[in-house]
N, C-alpha and C positions, 0 to 999 in steps of 0.2 A: 365416351369422352365428349364433353361439351365443346362444340366448334369454337365458341367465343373464348375458350381458354387457350387457343393456339394463335400465335403471332407469326408474321413473316418477315424475312430479311431477303432482299434481292440485291446482288452485286451487279451493278450496271456496267462496270468498266473492265471486268476480267476478260482475258483472251483477245483483247483488241489487236495485239500485234499480229495475230493470225490472218486478219482481214484488214490489213492496214490501209488498203485503197479505200475502203468504205468507212473507216473510222478516223480518217485524217481530220475531219471537222465535226465528228459526232461520237457519242459513246457507243459501245457495243449494243447496249439495250435499245438504242434508238435507230439501229440499222433497219431500213425498210425491208419488208418481207411479204411475199404472197399477194401482192396487188393492193393491199390496203392496211396491212398490219405493221407493227414494229416488233423486234424480237422480244422486248420486255412484255408484250401483251400476253405471251403464252404462260410464263411462270406467274404473272400477276393474275391472269384469269383462273389458273389452277387454284390459287389461293382464294379468290373471290367465290369460286364455285364450291369451296369448302366452308363458306360463310366466315372466312377470316376477315376481321375488320380493323386490324392493326398491322400495317405493312410499312416497313422502313426501306427506302431505296437508297443504297449507298452509292455516291457518285465520286468521281475523281477529277476528270478533266473533260473538256468539250461537252458539257452537259446542258447547254442551252437548248438544243433541239429536244433533249429528253424532257426538260421542264415544260417546253411548249406543248409537247405531246401529252404529258400526264396532267398538266395544269393542277387543279385541286383534287383530282381523283374522281370527279363527278361521273365520268363515263363508266367507271367501275363501281359506282355506288360507294365510294370511299371518301366522300366529302362530308365529314362529320365533325361535331363539336368536340367529341372525345375520340381519341385514337384516329382511325382513318389512315390516309396516305401521308407519309412524312418523308420529305427529301432530306437526306443526310449528306451535307457537302463535306469535302476535305477540310482539314483544319477545324473540325467540329468542336474540338477541345483545345484549350490554350497550350497544352503541353504536347500536342501531337503535330507532326508534319505530314507531308504528302506520303501516303502509305505505299509500301512496296508489295505486300501480299495480303492474303485474306485475314490473317491474324491482326495485323496493324489496322486494317479496315474496320474490323469489329471493335477495336478500341475506340474509334471515333463514334461508333454507334452505341456505346455502353449506356449512355443516359437514356436513349430511346428504349433499349432493352430493359433497363432497370425499372423505368416508370410504366411500361406497358402492362396492362391488367390481364396478363396471360400467365399460364404455367408452362407452356411449351413453345418451341420455335421451330419452324421449317426454314432452312436457308437454301437459296437457289441462285445459280448464275443464269445467263441469258443465251448460252451458245448451243442449246438443244431445243428442238421443237417436239413436243409430246404432250399427252394428257396424263395427269397424275391424280389418282384418287387419294387425297391427303388423309381422309378419314380412315381408309384401310392402312395407310402407312402408319398413322398414329396408333391404331389398334395393334398392329404387329410389333411396333416399338415397345409398347407397354407390356405385351406378353413376353417379349424376349429378355427383358431386363438389361438391355444394352445401354451404355452411356450415349452412344451415337448410332443411328441407323442410316446407312448410306444407300441411295437408290442406284440401281444399275440396269442395264439392258444387254442381253447377249447379242453381240455384234461381231461380224467379220471385219477385222481392221487390217488395212495395208496402206502403203504410201502415206499420204497426208493424214490418214486416220490414226496413225501411230504417234503423231506429234501432239504434244500438250494433252496427253491422255492419261487418265487414272484407271487402272484395271485392278479388280479385286480377285484374290484367291479365296474360295469359299469351302467351308467344311460341309458335311452332310446336313448339319442342323442350320445351315445358312449363316453361321458366324463367319466373319471375315478373319482369315488366318494370315493374309499377306496383302500388301499394297504395292503395286508396280506402277512406276511413273515412266511414261514414254517408252513402252515396250518396243524392242527393235526387230521383232520377228512377226511377220504377218500370220494371222490365224484368228480363231474365234476367242473372244475375251468377254469377261463380265465387265463391260465398259461402264465406268462411273458416269452418271449424268450430272455431277456437280450439284446434287441435292442431298441435304442431310437434315435429320430430325433429332432433336435433343431437348432436354428440359431447360427451362429458363435458368434454374438454379445451377445446373451444370455449365451452361453457356457463360454465365457470369463468373463462375469459378475458373473456367478456362481462360477468360480474358484477364482476370486478376493474376493468375499464376504465370501467364506468359508475358504480361506487361513488364517492361524493363529488363527482360532477359535476352533481348536481341532476336527474338523469334518472330519471323515474318510470314512464313509459308505453311499453311495448314496441312496440306497433304504430305509434304516432305518432312517437316519438322515435328508434326504431331501424329498424324495417322501412321506414317511409315516408321518413324523412329520412336514414337510413344514416349516423348520426352517428359511428359507430366506423370508418368507411371503407366502401368499396364491398363490399357483400355479394352473394354469389351465392345467390339464393333459388330453391329447387326447389319443385315442387308435386306433390301426390298426390291423385288424384280418388277420392272415396268414392262407390261406386255403391250402388244399393238405397235403402231408406228412410232418410232423415235428417230428423228433426223438430226444429224450432227453438223455443225458449221464450224470447221476448224481451218478453213482455207478458202480462197476465192473459188477454187474448183468445187469444193463442197457447198459453198454458198449457191453456186449456179445449179448444181445437181439437186440440192434440197428444194429450191424453188421449182425446178422442173418436175420434181416428184409430185407436186400438187396437181399436175395435169392428169394424174392417175385417179380414177374415181375411188378406188379402194382407200388410197391415202387421204383424200378429202373426207370421205365418210368417217374414217377413224379419228381424224383430227377435229372435225367440226360438228358432226351430226349429234352426238350424245353429250358433248361438253362444250357449251358456248365459249367462244373466244371473243372477248370484248376489246374494243379499240376506240380511239378518239372519233367521235361522230362529226362528219362533215356534211353539210347540206349542199349538195351539188346536183345539177341536172343529170338525167340519165345519159348514157353513152348514145351517140348518134352515128348512123351509118349512111354513107353515100350510096347512090344507085349502083356504082361499080364495085362496092366494097365486097371482099370475100374473106371470111373469118372461119377458121377451123381449129378445134382443140386448143382454144386460147381463153385465158381468164382476162376479162376486160372489166376494169373498174368504172365507176361513174365519172361523168365529165369528159370521157374520151370522144374524139372526133375522128372517124376512120373513113378514108376515101380509097385506100389501096387494099392490098391483100396481106393477110396475117395468118401464120400457121404455127402451132406448137410454141406459143409465147405467153408471157405474162405482162400485162399492161396495167400500170398503176393509174391513179386518178389524173385526169386532165391531159392524157397523152394525145398527140395529134399525128396522124399518118396521112401524108399527102397523096394526091392522085397518082396512080400507076406505081406507087412505092410497093416494095416487097419486103416483108419482115418475117423471118423464120428463126425459131430457136433463140429468141431474144428475151431479155428482161429490161423493160423500159420503165424507169421510175417516174414519179410524179412530175408533170409538166414537160416531159420530153417531147421533141418535135422531130419527125422524120420527113424530109423534103420530098417533093415530087420526083418520080423516076429513080429514087434511090433503091438500092438492093442490099440489105444487111442480113447477116446470119451469125449467130453465136455471139451476140454482144450483151454486155451488161452496161447499161447507161444510167448513171446517177441522175439526181434530180436536175431538171431544167437544162438538160443537154440538147444541143441542136445538131442534127445531121442534115447538112444542106442538100440542095437539089442535086440529083445525079450521082451521088456517092455510092461506091461499092465497097463494103467492108465485110470481111469473112473471118470468123473465129470458129471454135469448136468446143465440145464439151470438156475435152482435156485441157484446153487453153483458151477460155473465153476472152474476147477482147473487152477491155474496160475503158469507158469514157468517163472522166471525172465530172463532178458536180459543176454545172454551168459551162461545161466544155462545148466547143464548137468545132465540128469536123467538116 
């Protein structure tokens, strides 16, 4: 299958309620991750790595930071005269309002889908971190004869992991025989990654058949109830690392997982992850600085000691300060003689001199954007 016959749709605002602290002023897709990335970088890079050149990003609210990040798509080689990266705002059509679920969101994207010079579409959310071989996904979809192929990863789910989750029951031939929403018992599930592959023709038919029928939610009202008739649902298993972000606890754990070499190798070594390029000076370290098992982005200035943490661009750590098990986003400042553990600090937060703050993996402390402690 020719890669230029596949287009992409990314839903940038789904699942925001699960990490409300981080999405109060930004979309889910623009949530910072891993020292220099945004969550949207991963599904977008998966598409770019498959030579997909027509990508529509569906927005809903708080999407200014997302637009600042994506700009014209140049950093993903999607700044083109034809196709390329297209931002699809809410109210994209005169007869649509603010969408509630995925189906209504796709109605706003119908014009983009209709005019895209492709035969197939891959649809993705932004709440999982993984690498996806879209060429293999397309090949399996074609061989299966399914109307929709859903991507999944075998995962042990408990606690927060059971919330806002789609799990698939599979037959021996990998056909989906059942769809579970928010399972209430911990265990191993075929956890949906909120990625689906289907033909452009079928997608347009789906939009047209559901429009005006009060159908909003794709998983509950289409996949689970099959309201438009019996669907043949195929499945595609994603192997390797797949990290879920469904709560602040999972956001913290998923970032910290990057401190493991195996996880970094599986996510970054063979499949490039692209992001907005910033030209900043390298990180600088004072004579008394001590840094261990920490990801440090460019532009940081470190005078104190740091262990088992992730520092985004432009973070400053003062003299005699101690930072452990923390996520410090862009522009954060930790004052002299402060001692912080288990914190998630949003952009441009300030920890003043001499503060002692302690959180933990089960309950990380969160300091909001521009906050001062």
